C-alpha positions as CSV (number, residue, x, y, z in Angstrom):
1,M,-23.6,-73.8,-14.9
2,N,-20.0,-74.1,-16.0
3,D,-21.1,-74.3,-19.6
4,Q,-23.1,-71.0,-19.2
5,K,-20.1,-69.3,-17.6
6,N,-17.8,-70.5,-20.3
7,Q,-20.2,-69.2,-23.0
8,S,-20.3,-65.8,-21.2
9,V,-16.6,-65.6,-21.1
10,I,-16.3,-66.6,-24.8
11,R,-18.9,-63.9,-25.8
12,F,-17.1,-61.3,-23.8
13,A,-13.8,-62.3,-25.4
14,R,-15.4,-62.0,-28.8
15,L,-16.7,-58.5,-28.0
16,I,-13.2,-57.4,-26.8
17,I,-11.6,-58.8,-30.0
18,T,-14.2,-57.1,-32.2
19,V,-13.7,-53.7,-30.5
20,V,-9.9,-53.8,-30.4
21,S,-9.6,-55.0,-34.0
22,L,-12.0,-52.4,-35.3
23,A,-10.3,-49.7,-33.3
24,Y,-6.9,-50.8,-34.8
25,V,-8.2,-50.6,-38.4
26,F,-9.9,-47.2,-38.0
27,Y,-6.8,-45.9,-36.1
28,R,-4.6,-46.8,-39.0
29,I,-7.0,-45.2,-41.5
30,Y,-7.3,-42.0,-39.4
31,N,-3.5,-41.6,-38.9
32,F,-2.5,-42.3,-42.5
33,Q,-0.4,-39.3,-43.6
34,K,-0.6,-39.5,-47.4
35,W,-4.3,-38.8,-48.1
36,D,-3.5,-35.5,-49.9
37,E,-1.3,-37.3,-52.5
38,F,-3.9,-40.0,-53.0
39,L,-6.7,-37.5,-53.5
40,Q,-4.7,-35.5,-56.0
41,H,-4.0,-38.6,-58.1
42,L,-7.6,-39.7,-57.7
43,S,-8.9,-36.4,-59.1
44,D,-7.3,-37.2,-62.4
45,N,-8.2,-40.9,-62.6
46,R,-11.5,-41.2,-60.7
47,A,-13.3,-43.5,-63.1
48,L,-10.3,-45.8,-63.4
49,F,-9.9,-45.9,-59.6
50,Y,-13.5,-46.9,-59.0
51,L,-13.1,-49.7,-61.6
52,L,-9.9,-50.8,-59.9
53,L,-11.7,-50.9,-56.5
54,I,-14.4,-53.1,-58.0
55,V,-11.7,-55.5,-59.3
56,Q,-9.8,-55.4,-56.0
57,F,-12.9,-56.3,-53.9
58,L,-13.8,-59.1,-56.4
59,M,-10.2,-60.4,-56.0
60,L,-10.6,-60.2,-52.2
61,A,-13.7,-62.3,-52.4
62,I,-11.9,-64.8,-54.6
63,N,-9.0,-64.8,-52.1
64,I,-11.2,-65.5,-49.1
65,S,-13.1,-68.1,-51.0
66,F,-9.9,-70.0,-51.8
67,E,-8.8,-69.7,-48.2
68,G,-12.3,-71.0,-47.1
69,A,-12.1,-73.9,-49.4
70,K,-8.5,-74.7,-48.2
71,W,-9.7,-74.6,-44.6
72,K,-12.7,-76.8,-45.3
73,Y,-10.5,-79.3,-47.0
74,L,-7.8,-79.2,-44.2
75,L,-10.5,-80.0,-41.6
76,T,-11.8,-83.1,-43.3
77,P,-9.7,-85.5,-41.1
78,V,-11.6,-84.3,-38.1
79,R,-14.7,-82.6,-39.2
80,I,-17.0,-82.2,-42.2
81,Q,-18.5,-78.7,-42.5
82,N,-20.1,-76.5,-45.1
83,F,-18.3,-73.8,-47.1
84,K,-20.1,-70.9,-45.4
85,S,-18.9,-72.0,-41.9
86,S,-15.4,-72.3,-43.2
87,V,-15.4,-68.8,-44.6
88,I,-16.8,-67.3,-41.4
89,Q,-14.1,-69.1,-39.4
90,V,-11.4,-67.7,-41.8
91,L,-12.7,-64.1,-41.3
92,K,-12.9,-64.5,-37.6
93,G,-9.4,-65.8,-37.6
94,L,-8.2,-62.7,-39.5
95,Q,-10.0,-60.6,-37.0
96,L,-8.0,-62.0,-34.1
97,G,-4.8,-62.4,-36.1
98,V,-4.5,-58.6,-36.8
99,I,-4.1,-57.8,-33.1
100,T,-1.9,-60.7,-32.1
101,P,1.9,-61.2,-32.5
102,A,2.9,-62.8,-35.8
103,R,-0.9,-63.4,-36.3
104,I,-0.8,-66.4,-34.1
105,G,-4.4,-65.7,-33.3
106,E,-5.7,-66.8,-36.7
107,P,-5.4,-70.6,-36.1
108,V,-6.4,-70.2,-32.5
109,A,-9.6,-68.3,-33.4
110,R,-10.5,-70.9,-36.1
111,A,-10.0,-73.8,-33.7
112,L,-12.1,-72.1,-30.9
113,M,-15.1,-72.0,-33.2
114,L,-15.2,-75.8,-33.4
115,P,-16.5,-78.4,-30.9
116,Q,-14.2,-78.9,-27.9
117,G,-13.0,-82.3,-29.0
118,S,-11.8,-81.0,-32.4
119,R,-10.0,-77.8,-31.4
120,V,-6.4,-79.1,-30.8
121,K,-6.5,-81.1,-34.0
122,A,-8.0,-78.2,-35.9
123,F,-5.2,-75.9,-34.6
124,L,-2.6,-78.3,-35.7
125,L,-4.1,-78.6,-39.2
126,S,-4.4,-74.8,-39.5
127,S,-0.8,-74.5,-38.5
128,A,0.1,-77.1,-41.2
129,G,-1.7,-74.9,-43.7
130,S,0.3,-71.9,-42.6
131,I,3.5,-73.8,-42.9
132,L,2.7,-74.7,-46.5
133,Q,1.8,-71.0,-47.2
134,N,5.2,-69.8,-45.8
135,I,7.0,-72.4,-47.9
136,V,5.3,-71.0,-51.1
137,L,6.2,-67.5,-50.0
138,G,9.8,-68.4,-49.1
139,F,10.5,-70.1,-52.4
140,S,8.9,-67.4,-54.4
141,G,10.9,-64.7,-52.6
142,I,14.2,-66.6,-53.1
143,G,13.3,-67.0,-56.8
144,G,12.6,-63.3,-57.2
145,M,15.9,-62.5,-55.4
146,V,17.8,-64.8,-57.7
147,Y,16.3,-63.1,-60.7
148,L,17.2,-59.6,-59.4
149,A,20.7,-60.7,-58.5
150,S,21.3,-61.7,-62.1
151,T,20.1,-58.2,-63.2
152,S,23.0,-55.8,-63.0
153,D,20.6,-52.8,-62.7
154,F,19.4,-54.1,-59.3
155,N,22.7,-55.1,-57.8
156,S,23.4,-53.2,-54.6
157,T,24.7,-53.6,-51.2
158,L,21.3,-53.1,-49.7
159,L,19.8,-55.8,-52.0
160,S,22.6,-58.2,-51.0
161,V,21.8,-57.6,-47.3
162,L,18.1,-58.1,-47.9
163,K,18.8,-61.4,-49.8
164,E,20.9,-62.6,-46.9
165,Q,18.2,-61.7,-44.4
166,I,15.5,-63.5,-46.4
167,I,17.6,-66.6,-46.8
168,F,18.6,-66.5,-43.1
169,Y,15.0,-66.3,-41.8
170,V,13.7,-68.8,-44.4
171,G,16.5,-71.2,-43.2
172,I,15.5,-70.6,-39.6
173,F,11.9,-71.3,-40.5
174,F,12.7,-74.6,-42.2
175,A,15.1,-75.7,-39.5
176,A,12.4,-75.0,-36.8
177,M,9.8,-76.9,-38.8
178,L,12.1,-79.9,-39.1
179,I,12.7,-79.9,-35.4
180,V,9.0,-79.5,-34.6
181,L,8.0,-82.3,-37.1
182,G,10.7,-84.5,-35.6
183,V,9.3,-84.0,-32.1
184,L,5.7,-84.5,-33.2
185,F,6.4,-87.8,-34.9
186,R,8.6,-88.9,-32.0
187,I,5.6,-88.4,-29.7
188,I,3.3,-90.3,-32.1
189,S,5.6,-93.3,-32.3
190,S,6.5,-93.3,-28.6
191,K,5.7,-96.5,-26.8
192,K,6.0,-94.9,-23.4
193,N,3.1,-95.2,-21.1
194,K,3.3,-91.6,-19.9
195,R,-0.2,-90.1,-19.8
196,Y,0.7,-86.7,-21.3
197,L,2.5,-88.4,-24.3
198,K,-0.5,-90.6,-25.0
199,K,-2.8,-87.6,-24.8
200,A,-0.6,-85.5,-27.1
201,A,-0.2,-88.4,-29.6
202,Q,-4.0,-88.6,-29.8
203,H,-4.1,-85.1,-31.2
204,I,-0.9,-85.0,-33.2
205,V,-1.8,-88.2,-35.1
206,V,-4.2,-86.1,-37.2
207,L,-1.1,-84.8,-39.1
208,Q,-0.5,-88.4,-40.3
209,Q,-3.8,-88.2,-42.2
210,L,-2.4,-85.5,-44.5
211,T,-1.5,-87.6,-47.5
212,I,0.6,-86.4,-50.4
213,K,-2.7,-85.7,-52.3
214,N,-4.0,-83.6,-49.3
215,I,-0.8,-81.6,-49.3
216,L,-0.8,-81.0,-53.0
217,I,-4.4,-79.8,-53.0
218,V,-3.8,-77.5,-50.0
219,T,-0.7,-76.2,-51.7
220,G,-2.7,-75.6,-54.9
221,F,-5.2,-73.4,-53.0
222,T,-2.2,-71.6,-51.4
223,V,-0.6,-70.9,-54.8
224,L,-3.9,-69.6,-56.2
225,R,-4.3,-67.3,-53.3
226,Y,-0.7,-66.1,-53.8
227,L,-1.3,-65.4,-57.4
228,V,-4.4,-63.3,-56.5
229,Y,-2.8,-61.1,-53.9
230,T,0.4,-60.5,-55.9
231,S,-1.8,-59.5,-58.8
232,Q,-3.7,-57.1,-56.5
233,L,-0.5,-55.3,-55.4
234,W,0.7,-55.1,-59.0
235,L,-2.6,-53.5,-60.1
236,M,-2.2,-50.9,-57.3
237,L,1.3,-50.1,-58.3
238,W,0.3,-49.9,-62.0
239,F,-2.5,-47.5,-61.1
240,F,-0.1,-45.1,-59.4
241,D,2.4,-45.5,-62.3
242,I,5.0,-47.2,-60.1
243,S,5.1,-50.5,-62.0
244,I,4.3,-50.8,-65.7
245,H,5.9,-54.1,-66.5
246,P,4.9,-57.6,-65.4
247,S,8.6,-58.4,-64.7
248,D,8.3,-56.2,-61.7
249,L,6.3,-59.1,-60.1
250,N,9.8,-60.3,-58.9
251,L,9.9,-57.3,-56.5
252,I,6.4,-58.2,-55.3
253,F,7.5,-61.8,-54.6
254,I,10.4,-60.5,-52.6
255,Y,8.1,-58.0,-50.8
256,F,5.7,-60.7,-49.6
257,A,8.5,-63.0,-48.5
258,T,10.2,-60.2,-46.6
259,I,7.1,-59.1,-44.6
260,T,6.3,-62.7,-43.9
261,F,9.6,-63.8,-42.5
262,I,10.7,-60.6,-40.7
263,P,9.7,-61.1,-37.1
264,A,7.1,-58.5,-36.1
265,I,4.0,-58.0,-34.1
266,A,0.8,-57.2,-35.9
267,I,0.6,-53.6,-34.5
268,A,3.7,-52.8,-36.5
269,D,2.6,-54.6,-39.6
270,I,1.6,-51.7,-41.7
271,G,4.8,-49.8,-40.8
272,I,7.0,-52.7,-41.8
273,R,5.0,-53.1,-45.1
274,G,5.6,-49.5,-45.9
275,S,9.3,-49.6,-45.1
276,V,9.9,-52.7,-47.2
277,A,7.8,-51.4,-50.0
278,L,9.7,-48.1,-50.1
279,F,13.0,-50.0,-50.3
280,L,12.0,-52.5,-53.0
281,F,9.6,-50.4,-55.2
282,G,11.9,-47.4,-54.8
283,M,14.2,-49.2,-57.2
284,I,11.7,-48.6,-60.0
285,S,10.0,-45.4,-58.9
286,A,11.0,-42.2,-56.9
287,N,7.3,-41.6,-56.1
288,H,7.5,-42.6,-52.5
289,E,4.1,-41.2,-51.6
290,A,2.4,-43.3,-54.3
291,I,4.2,-46.4,-53.0
292,M,3.0,-45.8,-49.5
293,V,-0.6,-45.1,-50.7
294,S,-0.6,-48.3,-52.8
295,V,0.5,-50.5,-49.9
296,F,-1.9,-48.8,-47.4
297,I,-5.0,-49.1,-49.7
298,L,-4.3,-52.7,-50.3
299,W,-3.9,-53.2,-46.5
300,V,-7.3,-51.6,-46.0
301,I,-8.8,-53.9,-48.6
302,N,-7.2,-57.2,-47.7
303,V,-6.9,-56.8,-43.9
304,G,-9.2,-54.0,-42.8
305,T,-12.2,-55.0,-44.8
306,P,-12.3,-58.7,-43.6
307,V,-11.9,-57.5,-40.0
308,I,-14.9,-55.1,-40.4
309,I,-17.0,-57.8,-42.1
310,A,-16.1,-60.3,-39.4
311,S,-17.3,-57.9,-36.8
312,F,-20.9,-58.2,-38.2
313,L,-20.8,-62.0,-38.6
314,K,-22.2,-64.4,-36.1
315,S,-19.8,-67.2,-35.3
316,P,-21.0,-70.6,-36.8
317,E,-22.7,-72.7,-34.2
318,K,-20.8,-75.7,-33.0
319,A,-23.8,-77.8,-33.9
320,K,-23.8,-81.5,-33.1
321,S,-25.7,-82.1,-36.3
322,L,-22.5,-81.5,-38.2
323,P,-20.8,-84.8,-38.6
324,I,-17.4,-85.4,-37.0
325,N,-15.1,-87.4,-39.2
326,Q,-13.8,-90.3,-37.1
327,T,-11.5,-91.8,-39.7
């Protein structure tokens, strides 16, 4: 009886998540203010834009595939599952992440689609993957900032402030991670007989199974994803004549680092993306409308499209036939 009630609650929660996430995506599309500028540019470059859309959606598929493979690999300490299930869980995670603060819903949604005994460990592993991703973004952003700081054309007070903000938030992130890791491993190594410590240690110990090889492979998938979506943004900027030189990738590195580490809730995500994009890409182009259109279209492709697709996908069954890794 309780199982049936729990299943009903889960189904209702999924329905609410689907409705809210779809409403959010369509609200953003409906309220976008730069459609006239986009349509004017499109009328002169229609064939090229359609070709670009095909390339962008192919890159989206590659991006999701990399994330699905990364998630499948991350789960191996607790569960062996097929690639299809991993991709569905990734998409469902994006669906919840878009309507939750700091996208905390992503690892939660992924974990909830697994058997009950694996959920906490899966959440921890997903969080570990997110940490590695933020490390890649942080170092890339700092690298891009160092390059720009050495280029006199880009030296400015605003750029200096942005550099300080990125370094500050990256520093806070790493400090927080060190504290969290210290607490986790203290719990694992604790000899106390307190029940809650023992129970916590049973879950946290899964992080010890992430070997150097595991971390390198997961980082490899993360870097591949990073290369894909930075290329996606550069292509959009190139199409709108904002960026014509590959060296402008440094600005894109800074852009992704900034929108990652600036604290924000998901509902303000597209607004923050636009503001940061106007500041950074405004250094190389005065066409602010085209900058906003580029960022918005990429948001629709990389965020809106997966949310819509996830709404039509059935969550993978938590089938007992799928083996649980006990090692």
